[in-house]
Structure formats: structure tokens, C-alpha cells
C-alpha positions in Angstrom: -33.8 -84.8 -48.1 -37.0 -83.7 -49.7 -38.4 -85.0 -53.0 -41.3 -83.3 -54.8 -43.0 -85.3 -57.5 -45.2 -83.4 -59.9 -47.7 -86.3 -60.5 -49.6 -84.4 -63.2 -49.8 -81.0 -64.9 -53.5 -81.3 -65.4 -55.4 -78.5 -63.6 -58.4 -76.3 -64.6 -57.1 -73.2 -62.9 -55.3 -70.5 -64.8 -53.0 -69.2 -62.1 -50.9 -66.2 -63.4 -47.8 -67.5 -61.6 -48.1 -71.2 -62.3 -44.6 -72.6 -62.6 -46.0 -75.8 -64.3 -48.0 -73.8 -66.9 -50.7 -76.4 -66.1 -53.0 -77.8 -68.8 -56.6 -78.9 -68.7 -55.9 -82.5 -69.7 -53.4 -85.1 -68.4 -50.3 -85.8 -70.5 -50.2 -89.3 -71.9 -46.5 -89.4 -71.0 -47.1 -89.1 -67.3 -45.4 -91.7 -65.1 -47.7 -94.7 -64.6 -48.9 -96.0 -61.3 -46.2 -98.7 -61.4 -43.5 -96.1 -62.3 -44.7 -93.9 -59.6 -44.4 -96.7 -57.0 -40.9 -97.4 -58.3 -40.0 -93.7 -57.8 -41.3 -93.9 -54.2 -39.1 -96.9 -53.6 -36.1 -95.2 -55.1 -36.7 -92.1 -53.0 -36.9 -94.2 -49.9 -33.7 -96.1 -50.8 -31.7 -92.8 -51.1 -32.8 -91.6 -47.7 -35.6 -89.2 -48.6 -37.4 -88.0 -45.4 -40.1 -85.9 -47.0 -42.1 -86.9 -50.1 -44.4 -84.3 -51.6 -47.1 -85.1 -54.2 -47.8 -81.9 -56.1 -49.1 -80.8 -59.6 -51.0 -79.4 -61.5 -53.8 -80.9 -59.4 -52.9 -84.3 -58.0 -56.6 -85.1 -57.7 -56.7 -85.4 -61.5 -55.1 -88.8 -61.1 -57.5 -91.5 -60.1 -54.6 -93.5 -58.5 -53.5 -90.6 -56.3 -54.6 -92.1 -53.0 -52.9 -95.4 -53.8 -49.7 -93.4 -54.4 -50.0 -91.5 -51.2 -50.6 -94.7 -49.3 -47.5 -96.3 -50.8 -45.3 -93.4 -50.0 -46.6 -93.3 -46.4 -46.0 -97.0 -46.0 -42.3 -96.5 -46.5 -42.0 -94.3 -43.4 -41.4 -91.1 -45.4 -43.4 -88.0 -44.3 -45.9 -87.3 -47.0 -47.1 -83.9 -48.1 -50.1 -83.6 -50.4 -50.8 -80.4 -52.4 -54.2 -80.5 -54.1 -55.6 -77.6 -56.0 -58.9 -76.1 -54.8 -61.0 -77.2 -57.7 -64.3 -79.2 -58.2 -62.3 -82.3 -57.5 -61.7 -81.3 -53.9 -65.2 -82.3 -53.1 -66.4 -84.0 -49.9 -64.4 -87.0 -49.1 -61.2 -86.2 -51.0 -59.4 -84.6 -48.0 -60.6 -87.4 -45.7 -59.2 -90.0 -48.1 -55.9 -88.2 -48.4 -55.5 -88.2 -44.6 -56.7 -91.8 -44.3 -54.1 -92.8 -46.9 -51.3 -91.4 -44.7 -50.9 -87.7 -45.7 -48.9 -85.9 -43.0 -49.5 -82.3 -44.2 -52.2 -80.9 -46.5 -50.8 -78.0 -48.5 -53.2 -75.3 -49.8 -52.5 -71.9 -51.4 -53.7 -68.5 -50.4 -52.3 -65.6 -52.5 -54.2 -62.6 -51.2 -56.0 -61.3 -48.1 -59.0 -60.3 -50.3 -61.1 -62.1 -52.9 -60.0 -59.5 -55.5 -56.3 -60.2 -55.1 -56.5 -64.0 -54.6 -59.1 -64.6 -57.4 -57.0 -62.5 -59.8 -54.0 -64.8 -59.0 -56.0 -67.9 -59.6 -57.9 -66.7 -62.6 -61.3 -67.9 -61.2 -63.9 -65.7 -59.6 -65.0 -67.0 -56.2 -61.9 -69.0 -55.6 -61.0 -67.1 -52.4 -64.2 -68.3 -50.8 -63.7 -71.9 -52.0 -60.2 -71.8 -50.6 -61.5 -70.8 -47.2 -64.0 -73.6 -47.3 -61.1 -76.0 -48.0 -59.1 -74.5 -45.1 -62.1 -75.0 -42.8 -62.5 -78.6 -44.0 -58.8 -79.4 -43.2 -59.1 -77.8 -39.8 -62.2 -79.8 -39.1 -60.3 -83.0 -39.8 -57.6 -82.0 -37.4 -55.0 -82.5 -40.1 -51.8 -80.5 -40.3 -52.3 -77.6 -42.6 -49.6 -75.7 -44.5 -50.6 -72.5 -46.4 -48.5 -71.4 -49.3 -48.4 -67.8 -50.6 -46.6 -66.8 -53.7 -45.0 -63.4 -52.9 -45.1 -60.9 -55.7 -45.7 -57.2 -56.5 -49.4 -58.2 -56.7 -49.7 -59.0 -53.0 -46.7 -57.6 -51.2 -48.8 -55.1 -49.3 -51.2 -57.8 -48.1 -48.7 -60.1 -46.3 -49.6 -58.7 -42.9 -53.3 -59.2 -43.5 -52.7 -62.7 -44.8 -50.8 -63.5 -41.6 -53.6 -62.3 -39.5 -56.1 -64.4 -41.4 -54.0 -67.5 -40.8 -53.3 -66.8 -37.1 -54.3 -69.8 -34.9 -55.5 -71.8 -37.9 -52.4 -73.3 -39.6 -49.3 -75.2 -38.7 -47.0 -73.4 -41.1 -46.9 -70.6 -43.7 -44.6 -71.1 -46.6 -43.8 -68.0 -48.7 -42.7 -68.7 -52.3 -40.9 -65.7 -53.6 -41.8 -65.6 -57.3 -39.4 -66.8 -59.9 -40.0 -66.2 -63.6 -40.7 -69.8 -64.7 -43.9 -71.1 -66.3 -46.5 -68.3 -66.5 -44.8 -66.0 -64.0 -43.8 -62.7 -65.4 -40.7 -60.6 -64.6 -43.0 -57.6 -64.0 -44.5 -59.4 -61.0 -41.2 -60.3 -59.3 -40.1 -58.2 -56.3 -37.2 -55.9 -56.5 -34.2 -56.6 -54.3 -35.2 -53.9 -51.9 -38.8 -55.2 -51.7 -37.6 -58.7 -51.0 -35.3 -57.4 -48.3 -38.1 -55.5 -46.7 -40.4 -58.5 -46.7 -37.7 -60.8 -45.2 -36.9 -58.4 -42.4 -40.6 -58.1 -41.6 -40.9 -61.9 -41.4 -37.8 -62.2 -39.2 -39.1 -59.5 -36.9 -42.6 -60.9 -36.6 -44.2 -63.1 -34.0 -46.4 -65.8 -35.5 -48.4 -68.6 -34.1 -47.2 -70.9 -36.9 -43.9 -71.9 -38.5 -42.6 -69.6 -41.3 -40.6 -70.9 -44.2 -39.4 -69.3 -47.4 -38.9 -70.9 -50.8 -36.4 -69.3 -53.3 -35.4 -66.8 -50.6 -32.6 -68.4 -48.6 -31.6 -64.8 -47.7 -34.2 -65.3 -44.9 -31.5 -67.2 -43.0 -29.0 -64.4 -43.6 -31.5 -61.8 -42.3 -32.2 -63.9 -39.2 -28.5 -64.3 -38.6 -28.0 -60.5 -38.9 -30.7 -60.0 -36.3 -29.1 -62.6 -34.0 -32.0 -64.9 -34.3 -31.8 -68.7 -34.5 -31.0 -70.0 -37.9 -32.4 -73.4 -38.9 -30.7 -75.3 -41.6 -32.6 -75.5 -44.8 -32.7 -77.2 -48.2 -32.1 -75.4 -51.5 -32.4 -76.3 -55.2 -30.4 -79.5 -55.7 -29.0 -79.4 -52.2 -31.3 -81.5 -50.0 -34.1 -81.0 -52.5 -35.0 -82.8 -55.8 -37.9 -82.5 -58.2 -39.3 -85.1 -60.6 -41.7 -83.8 -63.3 -44.9 -85.5 -64.5 -42.9 -87.3 -67.2 -40.0 -88.3 -65.0 -37.6 -85.5 -65.6 -35.1 -85.0 -62.8 -34.5 -81.3 -61.9 -33.0 -79.4 -58.9 -36.4 -77.9 -58.2 -39.7 -77.0 -59.9 -38.5 -73.4 -60.1 -35.1 -74.5 -61.5 -36.4 -76.7 -64.4 -32.9 -77.7 -65.6 -33.4 -81.3 -66.6 -30.4 -83.6 -66.0 -32.0 -86.9 -66.9 -35.1 -89.1 -66.5 -36.0 -91.7 -63.9 -37.1 -93.9 -66.7 -33.5 -94.1 -67.8 -31.5 -94.3 -64.6 -32.5 -94.5 -60.9 -33.2 -91.3 -59.0 -30.1 -91.8 -56.9 -27.8 -91.6 -60.0 -29.1 -88.3 -61.1 -29.2 -86.6 -57.7 -25.9 -87.9 -56.3 -23.7 -88.0 -59.4 -24.8 -85.6 -62.0 -22.4 -82.6 -62.4 -25.3 -80.0 -62.1 -26.4 -81.4 -58.7 -22.8 -81.7 -57.5 -22.1 -78.1 -58.4 -25.2 -76.9 -56.7 -24.0 -78.6 -53.5 -20.6 -77.0 -53.7 -20.5 -73.4 -52.3 -17.1 -72.8 -53.8 -18.7 -72.8 -57.3 -21.0 -69.8 -56.5 -20.3 -66.8 -58.8 -20.5 -63.1 -58.3 -21.2 -61.6 -54.9 -22.8 -64.8 -53.7 -19.4 -66.5 -54.0 -17.7 -63.9 -51.9 -20.5 -63.4 -49.3 -19.7 -64.1 -45.7 -23.2 -65.7 -45.4 -22.6 -68.2 -48.3 -22.7 -71.3 -46.1 -26.2 -70.5 -44.7 -27.7 -68.8 -47.7 -26.1 -69.2 -51.1 -28.8 -67.2 -52.9 -31.7 -68.5 -55.0 -30.2 -70.8 -57.7 -33.6 -70.7 -59.6 -33.6 -67.0 -59.7 -30.0 -66.8 -60.9 -30.8 -69.3 -63.6 -34.0 -67.4 -64.7 -32.1 -64.1 -64.9 -28.8 -65.3 -66.4 -29.1 -68.8 -67.6 -26.4 -69.8 -65.1 -27.6 -71.5 -61.9 -24.4 -70.8 -60.2 -24.4 -67.0 -60.8 -25.2 -64.4 -58.2 -28.9 -64.0 -57.1 -30.1 -60.8 -58.7 -32.7 -60.1 -56.0 -30.4 -60.0 -53.0 -29.9 -56.5 -51.7 -27.1 -57.4 -49.4 -23.6 -56.3 -50.4 -21.0 -58.7 -48.9 -17.9 -57.4 -47.2 -15.8 -60.1 -48.9 -14.5 -61.8 -45.8 -16.3 -65.1 -45.5 -14.4 -66.0 -42.3 -15.7 -62.9 -40.4 -19.1 -64.0 -39.1 -19.0 -65.6 -35.6 -21.4 -68.5 -35.4 -23.1 -68.5 -32.0 -25.9 -70.6 -30.4 -28.5 -68.2 -31.6 -27.3 -67.1 -35.0 -24.4 -65.5 -36.7 -23.2 -62.2 -35.3 -21.6 -59.6 -37.5 -21.0 -55.9 -37.2 -22.9 -55.3 -40.5 -26.5 -54.2 -40.1 -28.7 -52.3 -42.5 -31.6 -50.0 -41.6 -35.0 -50.8 -43.1 -38.4 -49.2 -43.5 -41.6 -50.5 -41.9 -42.8 -54.0 -42.8 -45.5 -54.4 -45.4 
């Protein structure tokens, strides 16, 4: 179980893909320090293993290190996702680690200053990001790099991977969903996404690779007879709480079911019909519902919602055409073996 809390939407960056549509100033309706501590306690009580503090820029909150420390004190693994802004000055990373952060999460969206800076809307941000990466490495802290995958940077994935080699613990690729500022014109086509996922599955990396809003990665690995690790998806092992307490299946599926100010987190996650439906594979629609890889993939619920308004509809960016026999795959120790394989072009 992973919970991500958007502690604020305040952030001076103008990232073109920002799912939060971040603003320059803090919202007066943000959860208070006391309400945040209550949320941490409720998350612990419902069995949350990973607690992520994200934004906006979490460093916009003066109480952020107290919140990190409280989350860490419960035994949950704490992830901390600061923006590379003027607030990430000397001492901020040290304080985050000292407070109990397990992983520092930074974003790199291009292999060149031109690409990355265009993503972030700030000239010189690529160099600042690398200074932050170096600072985390110098601390010996666990570093996770996130890359939002879109048409703007699909051809630079190989180069980004080379830049990260030997420096990071994990690389998380967020496949763009049209929420917040993200535009449909930047989203990959189904064939582009398939190509990128096959490249990832076929690659050899010195770090762990994860995908967000691309559960098809598990299907691709199964098709290649590679180990398939279980993963969380929107509303199924993952929950998101907004800066004002709204409970949603994920930040990319901003379908609000309630507010932690009204009822405890456990109530919304365990009992709300939307969350229950997202955890029930039998309720998937279209080709996702008849796919033989439904149990390990299920499609991006956020992308289905963004495209159709129905979070249970088929994922429109999946190129795979199911054979309609969900009992056909043979689960083995290494993956899921089937007789269905597709040919693919060279990786990006």
C-alpha cells in the first residue's frame, strides 16, 4: 500500500506537464500541520507501507521536515519529492534525510538542457537539477529519478538512461496522462508506448526501472518471459490525497470520492464504490476486460478516464490486441508464457 500526499500546490516552476497545475502561492485551504499528522496516523493504521510527500514543491511548507519526521516515526518508508527551486538550497536535503526520508525523488525530463528546460519552463534548470543530483549522491541518500515520457523526449530515453547509469537507485518513467497542464498532443501513441516499453524490458540497467500509468510494462515483460513483479495501480494499492484533503485513486486520476476532513482515509479507500470497482478486474471494459493479461496489467485507469470519462474503460494507448482467452497464459516462475509475440522496431 502506497499513499501519496500532495502537501501543497505551491511551486514557482511552470512545467508543461504538471498534473497539479501548480500555483505560485500556497492555498489557504491546505491541510494544516495537525491535519497532516492525523493523515499520517490514519495511513499507518490502514497498513500503508510507503508514504510519499509530494507537491507542488513540498519545501514551500515550513513544517515539511516535521511532517517527514512524523511519517518516518511510524515505521512507514518515506519518499520525499522536492522541486528543484531556490528553496532546495544548502541544508534542505540534509534536513530531509535527517528527518527520516528513505528516498529523495528528483525529476529529469531530458538528456539535454534544451529539452529539460523546455519541460520545466525555466532556463538553466537542467544544470540546477544536476547539482541537486550530485548533492543527493554526496549525502549517500537513495535517489530516484522520475522522467515524464512524452513525444517531447521519447527519442532521448536512451541518453537519459546513460546519464543516470551508476548514479541512481531507481528510474521511474511516468507515461504522460492529459491531466493538469499536460496536452493530448504530447501524449505517446499506442505504438510509441509499446516501442518504449519493449526497449525498457529488453535493456540492462544498473538501477531499478518502474513505470507509472503504463502497467502494460508487466505484460510486455511477461511476453518476453521475464520476471514480472507485482505492482500497484490507481486505487489498487495506491491512494492519493490532495493538498486540501481530497481522496483520489491517484494524482493522475483526479476523481474525488471524498475528503479526509469528513471521514477517515480508511473509509474512502476501502469502502467507496469507485475504489472497490478499480480493485475488481471483472469490471474492466472493452479489450482490457477480455485481455489474457488483465490480472497483471489492467491498463492505465487514469488514461482511460482522461480519454473517455470512464475509469473502467479500455486503455486507449495499449497497442496489444487480446486473444480473448484469459485462461490461456501459463504462469511460470519467470513470467507468463504465451504463444503471442509481436515484432518491434529498434528502441528509442
